[in-house]
C-alpha positions in Angstrom: 145.5 106.7 111.0 142.2 105.4 112.3 142.4 104.2 115.9 139.8 102.3 117.9 138.2 105.4 119.4 137.5 106.8 115.9 136.0 103.5 114.7 133.8 103.3 117.8 132.5 106.9 117.2 131.9 106.1 113.5 129.9 103.0 114.4 127.9 105.0 117.0 127.2 107.7 114.4 126.1 105.2 111.7 123.9 103.4 114.2 122.2 106.7 115.1 121.5 107.5 111.4 120.2 104.0 110.8 118.0 104.1 113.8 116.6 107.5 112.9 115.9 106.3 109.3 114.1 103.3 110.6 112.1 105.4 113.0 110.8 107.5 110.1 109.3 104.5 108.3 106.2 105.1 110.4 105.7 108.4 108.5 104.9 106.5 105.3 102.3 104.5 107.1 100.7 107.6 108.5 100.6 109.2 105.1 98.8 106.1 103.7 96.4 106.2 106.6 95.5 109.8 106.2 94.9 109.3 102.5 92.7 106.3 103.3 90.7 108.4 105.8 90.0 111.2 103.4 89.3 109.0 100.4 86.7 107.2 102.6 85.3 110.5 103.6 84.8 111.6 100.0 83.2 108.3 99.1 80.9 108.4 102.1 79.7 111.9 101.4 79.2 111.1 97.7 77.0 108.2 98.7 75.0 109.9 101.4 75.4 113.7 101.4 73.0 114.2 104.3 75.6 112.7 106.7 78.3 115.2 105.7 78.7 116.9 109.1 78.8 113.6 111.1 81.2 111.9 108.6 83.5 115.0 108.6 83.7 115.0 112.4 84.7 111.4 112.5 87.2 111.9 109.7 88.9 114.8 111.5 89.2 112.6 114.7 90.7 109.8 112.6 93.1 112.3 111.0 94.2 113.7 114.4 94.9 110.2 115.8 96.8 109.1 112.6 98.8 112.4 112.6 99.7 111.8 116.3 101.3 108.5 115.4 103.3 110.3 112.7 104.5 112.9 115.2 105.5 110.2 117.6 107.6 108.6 114.9 109.2 111.9 114.0 109.9 112.7 117.7 111.6 109.3 118.1 113.8 110.0 115.1 114.9 113.4 116.5 115.5 111.9 119.9 117.7 109.2 118.4 119.6 111.8 116.4 120.1 114.6 118.9 119.6 113.1 122.4 121.9 110.1 122.3 
């Protein structure tokens, strides 16, 4: 028989899973952002090949910042799952 404590624990567990799932939505946005950065890099280099080094440096910086956001989202999901 399910008592109130079991129901409370099941609700807490389901809220943790739901919160972690919602926290990972940011990973999709980061993937779109990274694809946009590198597609713009390829387009920029194809239009002006002499700026390849400068454009690549800027793209790598943009990639690092976008990837940092993805790692923050993943970190929050793991914190929700395993710390609370």
